[in-house]
C-alpha positions as CSV (number, residue, x, y, z in Angstrom):
1,X,26.2,64.5,14.3
2,X,25.4,68.2,14.4
3,X,22.1,69.7,15.7
4,X,22.8,73.4,15.3
5,X,25.0,74.4,18.2
6,X,24.8,70.8,19.7
7,X,26.9,67.8,18.8
8,X,25.4,64.4,19.5
9,X,27.8,61.5,19.7
10,X,26.6,58.0,20.4
11,X,29.0,56.2,22.8
12,X,29.6,52.6,23.7
13,X,30.2,50.7,26.9
14,X,30.5,47.4,25.0
15,X,28.0,44.6,24.7
16,X,26.0,42.2,26.8
17,X,23.4,39.5,26.3
18,X,19.9,38.9,27.6
19,X,17.4,36.1,27.1
20,X,15.8,36.5,23.7
21,X,12.4,35.5,25.0
22,X,12.5,38.1,27.7
23,X,13.6,40.7,25.3
24,X,10.6,40.1,23.0
25,X,7.9,39.2,25.5
26,X,4.9,37.5,23.9
27,X,6.4,37.6,20.4
28,X,7.0,33.9,19.4
29,X,10.6,32.9,18.9
30,X,10.1,31.8,15.2
31,X,9.2,35.5,14.6
32,X,11.9,37.3,16.6
33,X,14.8,35.1,15.6
34,X,14.2,36.3,12.0
35,X,15.6,39.6,13.3
36,X,18.3,38.5,15.7
37,X,20.2,35.3,16.3
38,X,20.3,33.8,19.8
39,X,23.2,31.9,21.2
40,X,23.1,28.4,22.6
41,X,21.6,29.8,25.9
42,X,18.9,31.7,24.0
43,X,20.6,35.0,24.7
44,X,20.8,37.8,22.1
45,X,23.6,40.4,21.8
46,X,22.7,43.9,22.8
47,X,24.6,47.2,22.7
48,X,25.3,49.6,25.6
49,X,25.0,53.0,24.0
50,X,25.0,56.1,26.2
51,X,24.7,59.4,24.3
52,X,27.2,62.3,24.6
53,X,25.7,65.7,24.0
54,X,28.1,68.6,23.6
55,X,26.4,72.0,24.1
56,X,27.8,75.5,24.5
57,X,26.9,75.4,28.2
58,X,27.5,71.8,29.3
59,X,29.0,68.4,28.5
60,X,26.1,66.1,28.9
61,X,26.0,62.3,29.1
62,X,22.7,60.4,28.9
63,X,22.9,57.1,30.7
64,X,26.4,55.5,31.3
65,X,26.3,51.8,30.4
66,X,26.8,48.8,32.6
67,X,30.1,49.9,34.2
68,X,32.9,47.9,35.8
69,X,31.4,46.8,39.1
70,X,29.7,43.6,38.0
71,X,30.9,40.4,39.6
72,X,32.6,37.6,37.7
73,X,29.4,35.5,38.0
74,X,27.2,38.4,36.6
75,X,29.7,39.0,33.9
76,X,29.4,35.4,32.8
77,X,25.6,35.4,33.1
78,X,25.2,38.5,30.9
79,X,28.2,37.8,28.7
80,X,29.4,41.3,29.3
81,X,32.1,42.5,26.8
82,X,33.6,45.8,27.8
83,X,36.8,45.4,25.8
84,X,35.9,48.8,24.3
85,X,34.3,50.6,27.2
86,X,32.8,54.0,27.9
87,X,36.1,55.6,29.0
88,X,37.7,54.6,25.7
89,X,34.7,55.7,23.7
90,X,34.7,59.2,25.4
91,X,38.4,59.5,24.8
92,X,37.8,59.0,21.1
93,X,35.4,61.9,21.3
94,X,38.1,64.0,23.0
95,X,36.4,63.9,26.4
96,X,37.5,62.7,29.8
97,X,35.2,61.7,32.7
98,X,36.3,65.0,34.4
99,X,34.8,66.9,31.5
100,X,31.3,65.7,32.0
101,X,29.2,68.3,33.8
102,X,25.7,66.8,33.5
103,X,24.5,63.2,33.6
104,X,20.9,62.4,32.9
105,X,19.3,59.0,33.7
106,X,16.6,57.5,31.6
107,X,16.0,55.1,34.6
108,X,18.2,53.3,37.1
109,X,18.5,49.7,35.9
110,X,22.0,48.3,36.1
111,X,22.6,48.3,32.3
112,X,21.9,52.1,32.2
113,X,23.2,53.3,35.5
114,X,26.0,50.9,36.2
115,X,28.5,53.4,34.9
116,X,27.3,56.2,37.1
117,X,29.7,55.2,39.8
118,X,33.1,53.4,40.1
119,X,35.1,51.7,42.8
120,X,37.9,53.8,44.4
121,X,39.7,51.7,46.9
122,X,37.2,50.6,49.5
123,X,34.6,53.2,48.4
124,X,32.2,53.6,45.5
125,X,32.2,57.2,44.2
126,X,30.7,59.1,41.2
127,X,32.4,58.1,38.0
128,X,32.1,61.7,36.7
129,X,33.3,63.8,39.7
130,X,32.4,67.2,38.2
131,X,28.9,66.2,37.1
132,X,25.4,66.9,38.5
133,X,23.3,63.7,38.0
134,X,19.6,64.3,37.1
135,X,17.3,61.5,38.2
136,X,13.4,61.5,38.1
137,X,12.3,61.4,41.8
138,X,9.7,58.7,41.2
139,X,12.3,56.4,39.6
140,X,14.7,57.1,42.6
141,X,11.9,56.1,45.1
142,X,11.2,52.9,43.2
143,X,14.9,52.0,42.8
144,X,15.7,52.6,46.5
145,X,12.6,50.6,47.6
146,X,12.6,47.7,45.1
147,X,10.1,44.8,45.3
148,X,10.3,41.2,44.2
149,X,9.6,41.9,40.6
150,X,12.2,44.6,40.0
151,X,14.9,43.9,42.6
152,X,17.2,42.1,40.2
153,X,17.5,45.2,38.0
154,X,18.4,47.8,40.7
155,X,21.8,47.8,42.3
156,X,22.1,50.4,45.1
157,X,25.8,50.9,44.5
158,X,25.1,52.4,41.1
159,X,23.2,55.4,42.4
160,X,23.1,55.8,46.3
161,X,26.7,57.0,46.3
162,X,25.6,59.9,44.1
163,X,23.4,61.2,46.9
164,X,26.1,60.6,49.5
165,X,28.5,62.7,47.4
166,X,26.0,65.6,47.0
167,X,26.0,65.1,43.2
168,X,22.3,64.2,42.8
169,X,19.5,66.5,41.6
170,X,15.9,65.3,41.3
171,X,13.5,66.2,38.5
172,X,9.9,66.2,39.5
173,X,8.2,66.0,36.1
174,X,8.5,66.6,32.4
175,X,10.3,69.5,30.9
176,X,13.7,71.1,30.3
177,X,16.7,70.0,32.3
178,X,18.9,72.3,30.3
179,X,18.2,74.6,27.4
180,X,17.2,72.3,24.5
181,X,17.3,69.1,26.5
182,X,14.1,67.9,28.1
183,X,12.8,64.7,29.8
184,X,9.5,63.1,29.2
185,X,8.0,60.2,31.2
186,X,7.0,57.2,29.1
187,X,6.2,54.8,31.9
188,X,5.8,51.2,30.8
189,X,9.3,49.7,31.3
190,X,9.3,51.1,34.8
191,X,6.6,53.4,36.2
192,X,8.9,56.5,35.8
193,X,11.0,55.5,32.8
194,X,11.7,58.6,30.7
195,X,13.0,59.5,27.3
196,X,15.3,62.4,26.6
197,X,14.6,64.9,23.8
198,X,17.2,67.2,22.3
199,X,16.2,70.1,20.1
200,X,18.3,72.6,18.4
201,X,17.6,74.8,15.3
202,X,14.6,72.8,14.3
203,X,16.2,69.4,14.5
204,X,14.9,66.9,17.1
205,X,16.8,63.9,18.5
206,X,15.3,61.5,21.0
207,X,17.1,59.0,23.3
208,X,14.4,56.5,23.7
209,X,16.2,54.1,26.2
210,X,14.0,51.0,26.7
211,X,10.8,52.3,25.0
212,X,12.3,51.0,21.8
213,X,15.6,49.3,22.9
214,X,16.6,48.1,19.4
215,X,15.5,48.5,15.8
216,X,14.0,45.0,16.1
217,X,11.5,46.4,18.6
218,X,10.1,49.0,16.2
219,X,6.7,47.2,15.8
220,X,4.3,48.5,18.4
221,X,3.4,45.2,20.1
222,X,7.1,44.0,20.2
223,X,7.5,44.8,23.9
224,X,10.0,43.4,26.4
225,X,8.9,40.9,29.0
226,X,10.9,43.0,31.4
227,X,8.4,45.9,31.1
228,X,6.4,46.2,34.3
229,X,3.5,48.0,32.6
230,X,3.4,46.7,29.0
231,X,0.1,48.2,28.1
232,X,1.5,51.6,29.1
233,X,4.5,50.9,26.9
234,X,2.2,50.1,24.0
235,X,0.1,53.2,24.4
236,X,3.0,55.6,24.6
237,X,5.0,53.8,21.8
238,X,2.1,54.1,19.4
239,X,1.8,57.8,19.9
240,X,5.5,58.4,19.9
241,X,6.3,56.5,16.7
242,X,3.6,58.4,14.8
243,X,5.1,61.7,16.0
244,X,8.6,60.5,15.2
245,X,7.7,59.6,11.6
246,X,5.9,62.9,11.1
247,X,8.6,65.0,12.7
248,X,11.5,63.0,11.2
249,X,13.1,62.7,14.6
250,X,16.6,61.2,14.9
251,X,16.1,58.2,17.3
252,X,19.0,57.0,19.4
253,X,18.7,53.3,20.1
254,X,20.5,52.4,23.4
255,X,20.6,48.7,23.0
256,X,20.8,48.0,19.3
257,X,24.1,46.2,18.6
258,X,24.7,47.7,15.2
259,X,22.5,50.8,14.6
260,X,23.1,53.7,17.1
261,X,20.7,56.1,15.5
262,X,18.2,56.4,12.7
263,X,15.0,58.0,11.4
264,X,11.8,56.0,11.5
265,X,10.1,56.0,8.1
266,X,7.0,54.4,6.7
267,X,6.4,53.0,3.2
268,X,3.4,51.1,2.0
269,X,2.3,50.7,5.7
270,X,5.6,49.2,6.7
271,X,7.8,51.0,9.3
272,X,11.6,50.8,9.0
273,X,14.6,52.6,10.3
274,X,16.9,54.7,8.0
275,X,20.3,54.7,9.8
276,X,21.8,58.2,10.4
277,X,25.5,58.8,11.0
278,X,25.8,62.6,10.5
């Protein structure tokens, strides 16, 4: 879709599954299963949707999916299906990994940063060799010093090789990374989880990552059990959704299996998503 001089193209790195109870936290199963259907292991299907942003100055990728480094056991646990992966998705957009010049991380969990690196023989190297990777410093510090609660979500091979290759650049706070593209800390999911805002010629798009992972999470209290600071998620989400409705932001949903983007609207007190394709 066109945002003035920018072109925003949702990508795919396939699908995976996570426990439905964990994805909806304190929301009872009789409620959440009205919006999504779990399998016989109580897992729900989720998308892996990085966002490609073509600008006059840079070819930008926001997050990069789960990647190809997961073990057979992990692939089975998470039911990972990359039969149509990020490389194929980029190719359909006329882009190769070598064309990407900037990669921005919402955070460093394996389902967002797994595609940042790839295996090359006996080494793990940046998957986008000509890119500078932008990571919030606080998120980097947490990811490289995990504790018992978050250790299962951070895989060092997804991001430490970026530093070894000299491809890493830290952001210290909120604001522009590139003209028209800015990062804003939401907290909640992780302490330094951030959304990415794209603005051009009066139009606003927001890649919300795990603040609102799917359309089913639109209600403010529908918050993942994975969130380390759920009350922070709630506070930010309430403010953000109100601003999104008033500003008619185009929201990019990273984990929705069927709706890549849409505008949040409200009618008779009920919030819903109006899908957007162009």
